[in-house]
C-alpha atoms as one frame of an Amber mdcrd trajectory, in Angstrom:
protein
 117.770 128.277  74.242 114.541 129.448  72.627 111.915 131.194  74.753 108.613
 131.969  73.080 106.089 131.888  75.881 102.386 132.179  75.248  99.696 131.381
  77.825  98.802 127.690  77.903  95.064 127.028  77.704  93.218 125.627  80.690
  92.849 121.902  80.153  89.592 121.078  78.430  89.046 118.296  80.961  88.507
 120.957  83.621  85.233 122.029  82.045  84.005 118.445  82.227  84.396 118.460
  85.992  81.470 120.852  86.313  79.171 118.097  85.089  80.308 115.187  87.173
  78.041 114.983  90.222  79.588 114.088  93.555  83.056 113.888  92.024  82.651
 117.490  90.943  81.691 118.599  94.416  84.738 116.985  95.988  87.096 118.228
  93.300  85.715 121.733  93.656  86.756 121.724  97.315  90.379 121.301  96.290
  92.515 124.273  95.446  92.858 124.218  91.646  96.152 125.547  90.354  95.728
 126.868  86.826  97.947 127.900  85.265 100.328 125.414  86.852 103.890 126.242
  87.805 106.101 123.547  86.275 109.849 123.356  86.890 111.955 126.157  85.453
 113.958 125.386  82.288 117.564 124.432  82.855 120.407 126.152  81.086 120.741
 124.843  77.537 117.248 123.373  77.276 115.204 124.093  74.165 111.895 125.680
  75.165 108.948 125.735  72.790 105.369 126.811  73.443 103.183 125.321  70.708
 100.801 127.536  68.724  97.079 127.456  69.457  94.171 126.830  67.115  93.323
 130.536  67.385  96.718 131.282  65.862  95.951 128.816  63.073  93.227 131.149
  61.815  95.755 133.925  61.209  98.630 131.704  60.084  98.270 132.362  56.371
  98.074 128.629  55.688  95.772 127.326  52.977  92.183 126.972  54.276  92.135
 123.274  53.390  95.299 122.661  55.408  93.768 124.569  58.307  90.691 122.346
  58.074  92.829 119.189  58.162  94.779 120.447  61.191  91.522 121.224  62.997
  90.323 117.704  62.154  93.541 116.331  63.648  92.932 118.331  66.803  89.380
 117.014  66.986  90.609 113.421  66.701  93.345 114.062  69.247  91.080 115.368
  72.003  88.148 113.056  71.169  89.690 109.852  69.868  86.653 108.018  71.230
  84.845 108.956  68.009  86.929 106.131  66.488  85.703 103.653  69.127  85.116
 100.179  67.737  87.195 100.865  64.618  90.568 102.103  65.849  90.081 102.474
  69.613  88.942  99.641  71.891  89.252 101.162  75.355  88.288 104.392  77.134
  91.388 106.414  76.212  91.858 109.484  74.036  95.204 110.757  72.763  94.774
 113.625  75.231  94.415 111.204  78.152  98.202 110.869  78.258  99.194 113.917
  76.188  97.335 116.528  78.184  96.454 120.097  77.357  95.658 119.201  73.729
  99.136 117.692  73.435 100.730 121.037  74.292 101.389 120.912  78.031 105.014
 120.469  79.192 105.666 117.441  81.405 102.359 115.996  80.173 103.673 114.270
  77.057 103.703 117.200  74.578 103.626 115.659  71.112 105.301 118.335  69.027
 108.780 116.868  69.606 107.880 113.733  67.627 107.265 115.882  64.554 110.827
 117.236  64.547 112.937 114.214  65.578 111.283 111.553  63.402 112.109 109.513
  61.387 114.419 108.035  64.010 115.427 104.689  65.457 113.075 103.477  68.211
 114.414 100.882  70.659 110.902  99.620  71.476 110.460  98.034  68.044 114.113
  98.064  66.946 113.702  99.928  63.679 113.365 103.407  62.224 109.920 104.916
  62.791 108.331 107.878  61.065 105.660 110.123  62.578 102.725 108.053  61.338
 104.206 104.853  62.750 104.773 106.571  66.093 101.113 107.631  66.159 100.134
 104.081  65.177 102.012 102.839  68.233  99.795 104.921  70.505  96.703 103.340
  68.944  98.210  99.853  69.188  99.252 100.018  72.825  97.793 102.955  74.743
  94.357 102.756  73.111  94.486  98.957  72.785  93.481  99.526  69.195  93.956
  98.959  65.503  95.653 102.047  64.008  94.209 103.999  61.087  95.918 103.006
  57.862  99.075 104.877  56.940  98.160 107.711  54.591  94.466 107.574  55.517
  92.530 110.796  56.057  92.549 110.386  59.843  96.247 109.538  60.012  97.188
 112.506  57.826  95.038 114.781  59.979  96.655 113.593  63.204 100.151 113.973
  61.734  99.272 117.458  60.484  98.138 118.479  63.966 101.408 117.201  65.475
 103.385 119.185  62.923 101.315 122.323  63.515 102.198 122.130  67.216 105.883
 121.939  66.222 105.728 125.060  64.073 108.959 127.022  64.324 111.062 124.216
  65.843 114.124 123.216  63.775 114.008 119.680  62.395 116.463 117.228  64.003
 117.346 119.673  66.756 118.553 116.671  68.752 118.932 118.353  72.105 117.470
 118.538  75.582 113.868 119.607  75.110 112.171 121.260  78.059 109.159 119.332
  79.394 109.369 116.657  76.710 108.138 113.692  78.748 107.335 112.624  82.275
 110.737 112.999  83.914 111.067 112.008  87.574 113.840 111.229  90.058 114.305
 107.789  91.569 112.442 107.268  94.860 114.254 107.084  98.175 112.606 103.741
  98.972 111.533 100.773  96.876 108.027 101.490  95.528 105.359  99.916  97.716
 102.166  98.290  96.417 100.521  98.674  99.821 101.364 102.374 100.193 100.322
 102.886  96.587  96.930 101.291  97.217  96.219 103.613 100.151  97.323 106.653
  98.140  95.258 105.567  95.131  92.121 105.145  97.226  92.622 108.572  98.814
  93.621 110.558  95.729  92.766 108.708  92.506  89.669 106.559  93.021  87.433
 109.633  92.964  87.905 109.935  89.211  89.316 106.562  88.176  87.090 104.391
  90.450  88.032 101.990  93.216  88.352  99.170  90.678  90.344 101.281  88.191
  87.508 101.335  85.651  87.367 105.126  85.305  84.276 107.290  85.176  81.574
 107.410  82.535  78.627 109.792  82.247  75.732 108.545  80.121  78.066 105.955
  78.621  80.726 108.505  77.627  84.180 108.163  79.243  85.180 111.281  81.178
  88.094 109.815  83.138  89.890 106.813  81.631  90.255 103.377  83.141  93.718
 102.766  84.571  93.451  98.979  84.605  91.058  96.318  83.389  89.576  95.652
  79.951  89.014  99.340  79.119  92.524 100.525  79.918  95.895 100.553  78.138
  97.409  97.170  77.397 100.612  95.519  78.614 102.600  97.011  75.723 101.777
 100.664  76.449 104.665 102.908  77.449 102.901 103.932  80.634 103.115 100.399
  82.093 106.750 101.291  82.783 106.782 102.411  86.401 108.989 105.463  85.834
 106.723 106.719  83.036 103.512 106.446  85.056 105.220 107.827  88.172 106.423
 110.862  86.218 102.977 111.423  84.729 101.387 111.291  88.182 103.970 113.588
  89.775 103.624 116.313  87.151  99.898 116.106  86.457  97.818 114.335  89.095
  95.404 114.695  90.799  93.823 116.783  88.068  94.159 120.438  89.025  96.770
 119.699  91.697 100.028 118.876  89.903 103.171 118.409  92.008 101.181 117.592
  95.137 102.196 113.922  94.976 105.802 113.565  96.083 108.310 111.588  94.056
 107.981 108.637  96.453 104.177 108.785  96.469 104.084 108.911  92.669 106.244
 105.781  92.399 104.098 104.002  94.999 100.870 104.775  93.111 102.477 103.689
  89.844 103.500 100.376  91.397  99.943  99.780  92.573  98.246 100.697  89.280
 100.688  98.881  87.027 100.480  95.650  88.995  96.820  95.302  88.053  95.699
  93.241  85.071  94.942  94.699  81.667  94.671  93.544  78.032  97.506  91.488
  76.586 100.629  92.979  74.971 100.046  92.859  71.172 103.517  91.327  70.821
 102.452  88.308  72.901 103.835  84.995  71.614 101.463  82.797  73.601 103.889
  82.497  76.512 104.218  85.415  78.938 107.726  84.454  80.075 108.927  84.211
  76.467 107.303  87.554  75.580 108.885  89.280  78.562 112.281  87.848  77.656
 111.997  88.929  74.010 111.326  92.551  74.936 113.031  92.696  78.319 116.012
  94.899  77.489 114.090  97.249  75.207 110.913  97.604  77.259 109.670  95.202
  79.937 112.681  95.655  82.232 110.905  98.798  83.459 107.657  97.042  84.447
 106.288  93.920  86.065 104.704  92.156  83.090 105.535  88.450  83.228 106.515
  88.552  86.892 104.705  87.247  89.946 103.212  90.015  92.050 100.773  89.707
  94.951 100.520  85.990  94.279  99.683  86.137  90.562 101.645  86.006  87.316
 100.918  89.273  85.515  99.951  88.997  81.857  99.471  85.221  81.888  96.261
  85.264  79.844  94.802  85.684  76.345  92.467  88.559  77.236  92.360  91.281
  74.563  89.751  93.482  76.222  87.281  94.635  73.557  89.822  94.405  70.727
  88.966  91.716  68.136  92.570  90.773  67.252  95.853  90.487  69.117  98.341
  91.958  66.665  97.581  94.785  64.221  99.497  94.657  60.942 101.614  97.611
  62.072 103.281  95.462  64.773 105.954  93.935  62.567 109.712  93.984  62.087
 111.039  96.371  59.480 114.352  96.724  57.721 115.740  98.827  54.913 118.539
  96.443  53.978
């Protein structure tokens, strides 16, 4: 087990709270808990604390490589600068991968740089790092990914690999804080309980209608459903993924205040709201669910009837001009 602890930076989103009017006032009344106290590592887990950009300056790397890594960081925390070209909703990479992609239990991205290329069940073929990043654009940002090998894609990949500095490649083991792990709830998740919890704890930042919060047209808190949110193919539409994210990270500044049951209830409420179509859509929601049931949709409610409506039974793409980017395709090396 590797321990190499360095202080994690305060999330950059915290500074934005100071500017956000009535939401700021209410959030300020809550007890903020930075740095947070995540679960202790278990015996045998691999623990890695990613390097910071300050450490990049003294790394001895070529200045041009340092510049590219900084560009990757800039794109990662402000992916909205690619709005209308690669991003068609209100998400940034850091919306799901918090703390600049460094924070444990908030989707730290460094692991992808050391276990890829690898087989990915979601698309049933071997993915490299660039293709994995492209998947986030395709689904989470309801977008059209930057071309493989493009300046922006290379910069994003370089930033991922910088965060993984010092981690052995293909150390296929139990990584501490790698995702949004969560136990099963004691009771079946409840839409009704989730709605009440959402209105009390989440609507302040993400709005009653799930549309998020903008200041002068700039997204500060992302939409969690609707046209400006992640689409039906995003990993976070799986209830266990969203529940784990909520439990470890939400409300902002108060991680671990939502119980396991509450987190599942909120996830059930959010992920039973409509959003842009899955890019793998065949034109028939039942057929699409069946095609990707075992590898993905078994963990969500896409293509099922909930609260009197069939989820995903539409052609709505949000603001995206096309359904299926070229990167959504089968691949084989035979």
